[in-house]
PAZAPA-4460 file (N, C-alpha, C; in steps of 0.05 Angstrom, whole numbers, plus 32768, in hexadecimal, padded with zeros to 4 digits):
% residues 107
    n_x    n_y    n_z   ca_x   ca_y   ca_z    c_x    c_y    c_z   seq   type   mol
   81A4   7CF5   85AC   81B6   7CFA   85BD   81C0   7D15   85C2     1      X     A
   81B9   7D1D   85DC   81BE   7D3A   85F1   81DF   7D41   85E4     2      X     A
   81EC   7D52   85EF   81FE   7D5F   85FD   8216   7D51   860D     3      X     A
   820D   7D48   861E   8217   7D3D   862F   8220   7D17   8627     4      X     A
   8203   7D08   8614   8209   7CF0   860E   8225   7CEC   85F6     5      X     A
   822D   7D0A   85E9   823E   7D0A   85CB   8253   7D12   85E1     6      X     A
   8254   7D27   85FD   827B   7D1C   8603   8278   7D06   8612     7      X     A
   8260   7CED   8624   8263   7CDC   862A   8277   7CC9   8615     8      X     A
   8263   7CC8   8608   8267   7CB8   85F3   8285   7CBA   85EA     9      X     A
   8291   7CDC   85DB   82AB   7CDD   85DB   82BD   7CD3   85F1    10      X     A
   82BF   7CC7   8604   82CA   7CCE   861A   82CA   7CB3   861C    11      X     A
   82B8   7CA5   8619   82AF   7C83   861B   82CA   7C81   85FA    12      X     A
   82C9   7C89   85E9   82D4   7C81   85D7   82EF   7C77   85CF    13      X     A
   82F9   7C8A   85E0   831F   7C86   85ED   8325   7C7F   8605    14      X     A
   8327   7C6A   85FE   8334   7C51   8614   8357   7C59   8614    15      X     A
   8363   7C6D   862A   8382   7C6C   8629   8389   7C56   8631    16      X     A
   83A1   7C4B   8634   83B1   7C46   863B   83C6   7C4F   8654    17      X     A
   83BC   7C40   866D   83CC   7C55   8683   83E1   7C43   868C    18      X     A
   83E2   7C23   8687   83FF   7C15   8696   840D   7C25   8683    19      X     A
   842D   7C31   8693   8441   7C39   868B   8453   7C1B   867A    20      X     A
   8445   7C07   8684   845F   7BF8   867D   8463   7BEA   8664    21      X     A
   8447   7BEC   865A   843E   7BED   8635   844F   7C08   8626    22      X     A
   845E   7C05   8617   8476   7C16   860F   8464   7C2B   85FB    23      X     A
   8441   7C2C   85EA   8439   7C42   85E4   8422   7C44   85ED    24      X     A
   8417   7C60   85F1   83F6   7C63   85FC   83E8   7C53   85DA    25      X     A
   83CD   7C41   85E7   83BD   7C43   85D4   83A4   7C48   85D3    26      X     A
   8390   7C40   85BA   837B   7C56   85C7   8364   7C45   85B5    27      X     A
   8355   7C43   85C2   833D   7C2B   85B1   8328   7C3D   85AA    28      X     A
   830F   7C39   8598   82F7   7C4D   859A   82E1   7C3A   8597    29      X     A
   82D3   7C41   859D   82BC   7C2D   85B3   829A   7C3E   85AA    30      X     A
   8293   7C34   8595   827E   7C47   858E   8267   7C3D   859E    31      X     A
   8255   7C50   85B0   8237   7C54   85AD   8228   7C5D   85A3    32      X     A
   822F   7C63   858D   8214   7C71   8575   81FC   7C61   8579    33      X     A
   8208   7C4A   8578   81F2   7C36   856B   81E4   7C28   858A    34      X     A
   81E5   7C38   85A4   81E4   7C23   85B9   81D5   7C36   85CC    35      X     A
   81BF   7C27   85D0   81AD   7C37   85E5   81B3   7C2D   8600    36      X     A
   81BB   7C3B   8605   81C6   7C35   8620   81B6   7C2E   8639    37      X     A
   8199   7C36   863C   8182   7C3F   864E   8183   7C14   8650    38      X     A
   818B   7C13   8632   8176   7BE6   8635   8191   7BDC   8635    39      X     A
   8188   7BC1   864C   8199   7BB1   8651   81AE   7BA5   8637    40      X     A
   819D   7B9C   8624   81AF   7B85   860F   81BF   7B9C   8603    41      X     A
   81BB   7BBB   85F9   81D6   7BCF   85F8   81E4   7BD7   860E    42      X     A
   81E5   7BD4   861C   81FC   7BD0   863C   8203   7BBA   863E    43      X     A
   8206   7BA5   8632   820E   7B8B   8632   8223   7B8D   8611    44      X     A
   821E   7B95   8601   8222   7B99   85E6   823E   7BA8   85EE    45      X     A
   822D   7BC7   85FD   824D   7BDA   8605   825E   7BCB   8612    46      X     A
   8257   7BBA   8621   826E   7B9F   8639   8283   7B95   862C    47      X     A
   8271   7B8F   8615   8279   7B7A   8602   8297   7B86   85F7    48      X     A
   8289   7B9C   85EC   82A2   7BB8   85E0   82AE   7BBD   85F7    49      X     A
   82AF   7BC7   8607   82C3   7BD1   861B   82D6   7BB5   8623    50      X     A
   82D5   7B9B   8627   82E6   7B83   861F   82F6   7B83   860E    51      X     A
   82EE   7B8A   8600   82F5   7B7F   85DF   8311   7B94   85DF    52      X     A
   8307   7BAA   85E7   831D   7BC1   85DE   8332   7BBC   85FB    53      X     A
   832B   7BC2   8604   8338   7BC0   862A   8350   7BA8   8619    54      X     A
   834B   7B8C   8614   8361   7B75   8609   836E   7B7F   85FB    55      X     A
   8363   7B8C   85DA   8372   7B99   85CD   838B   7BAC   85D2    56      X     A
   837A   7BC1   85E4   838F   7BDD   85EF   83AA   7BCD   85F6    57      X     A
   8397   7BB2   860A   83B0   7BAF   861F   83C2   7BA3   8615    58      X     A
   83B9   7B89   85FA   83D3   7B78   85F8   83EF   7B83   85F3    59      X     A
   8400   7B70   8603   841D   7B7B   85F7   8420   7B6C   85E5    60      X     A
   841A   7B5C   85D2   8425   7B43   85BE   8443   7B36   85C6    61      X     A
   843F   7B34   85E0   845E   7B22   85EF   843D   7B0E   8600    62      X     A
   845B   7AFC   860B   8454   7AE8   8612   8462   7AE6   862E    63      X     A
   8458   7AD2   8649   846E   7AD4   8659   8462   7ADD   866C    64      X     A
   8461   7ADB   868D   845B   7AE2   86A4   845F   7B06   86A8    65      X     A
   8473   7B0A   86A6   8473   7B28   86A0   845D   7B36   8690    66      X     A
   8459   7B2C   8674   844A   7B30   8661   8433   7B31   866D    67      X     A
   8420   7B20   8679   8408   7B14   8683   8408   7B2B   869D    68      X     A
   841C   7B31   86A5   8415   7B3D   86C0   8414   7B5E   86B0    69      X     A
   841A   7B70   86A6   841B   7B7A   8697   8403   7B80   868D    70      X     A
   83F8   7B68   867D   83DF   7B77   8671   83C4   7B76   8683    71      X     A
   83D3   7B5B   8696   83B8   7B5E   86AC   83B5   7B7C   86B9    72      X     A
   83CC   7B83   86BE   83C3   7B9C   86D1   83C1   7BB6   86BD    73      X     A
   83BC   7BB7   86A1   83AE   7BC8   8696   83A1   7BC4   8698    74      X     A
   8392   7BA9   868B   8375   7BA6   8688   8367   7BAE   869E    75      X     A
   836A   7BAC   86BA   835B   7BB5   86D3   8364   7BD8   86CB    76      X     A
   8370   7BE1   86D0   8374   7C00   86C8   835D   7C0C   86B3    77      X     A
   8367   7C0B   86A2   834E   7C06   8680   8339   7BFB   8686    78      X     A
   832C   7BE1   8693   8313   7BE2   869F   8302   7BE7   86AE    79      X     A
   8318   7BF9   86BD   8307   7C12   86DB   82FF   7C23   86D2    80      X     A
   8310   7C2C   86C3   830C   7C4B   86AD   82F8   7C4F   8696    81      X     A
   82FE   7C3A   8687   82E4   7C2E   867C   82CC   7C2D   8689    82      X     A
   82CB   7C21   869F   82BA   7C17   86AC   82A6   7C34   86B7    83      X     A
   82AE   7C3F   86BF   82AF   7C65   86C7   829E   7C71   86B2    84      X     A
   82AB   7C75   86A1   829D   7C7B   8687   8286   7C73   867D    85      X     A
   8283   7C5C   8681   8270   7C4B   867B   8257   7C5B   8680    86      X     A
   825E   7C52   869E   824F   7C52   86AE   823B   7C71   86B6    87      X     A
   8247   7C7E   86B2   8247   7CA4   86A5   8230   7CA0   868C    88      X     A
   8233   7C97   8680   8229   7C99   8663   8218   7C82   8663    89      X     A
   820A   7C6C   8674   81F9   7C5F   8679   81E5   7C66   868B    90      X     A
   81EA   7C79   869B   81D9   7C91   86B1   81CC   7CA4   869A    91      X     A
   81DC   7CAE   8696   81D1   7CCD   8682   81C9   7CB8   8666    92      X     A
   81C3   7CA2   865D   81AF   7C9C   8649   8190   7C94   865A    93      X     A
   819A   7C9B   8672   8181   7C89   868A   816A   7C9C   868D    94      X     A
   8181   7CB8   8694   8176   7CCB   869C   8167   7CD3   867E    95      X     A
   8174   7CD9   866B   8169   7CE1   8653   814F   7CCD   864B    96      X     A
   8156   7CBA   864A   8136   7CAE   864A   8121   7CAB   865A    97      X     A
   812C   7CB7   8669   8110   7CBC   868F   810D   7CCF   8682    98      X     A
   811F   7CE8   867B   8106   7D03   8678   8101   7D03   8654    99      X     A
   8106   7CEB   864B   80F0   7CE9   863B   80D2   7CE3   8638   100      X     A
   80DD   7CCD   8645   80BA   7CCA   8652   80B1   7CD3   865E   101      X     A
   80BA   7CE4   8674   80AF   7CF9   8682   80A1   7D09   8674   102      X     A
   80A7   7D18   865D   809F   7D27   864C   8091   7D24   8637   103      X     A
   8091   7D0B   862E   807F   7D0E   861C   805F   7CF7   8623   104      X     A
   804D   7D03   861F   8039   7D07   8627   8025   7CEE   8619   105      X     A
   802F   7CE8   8600   8024   7CD9   85F1   8028   7CBD   85F2   106      X     A
   8045   7CBF   8601   804F   7C96   85FD   8044   7C8F   8610   107      X     A
***
């Protein structure tokens, strides 16, 4: 994993809660260390991890229409930010893999 991958993995690891309607900022760590993001199956695993983290971060712990609205708004905001970070990490993984393939004459 090159330096850029480490930085992107660290950026993806913390999903901060942007919705002011929820009292405290929360974050969830998402590990990508065990994933090869150049592979579709591992990208699907990352998507699942992000979905789970978004639900956890945005849970209000209450019921009702207002709570549902707050959670939905939060999920949309957090999922959007996480998707941007994930796309950067995936693009970097693809570039790294292509560079490795191009530079390895024995492969």
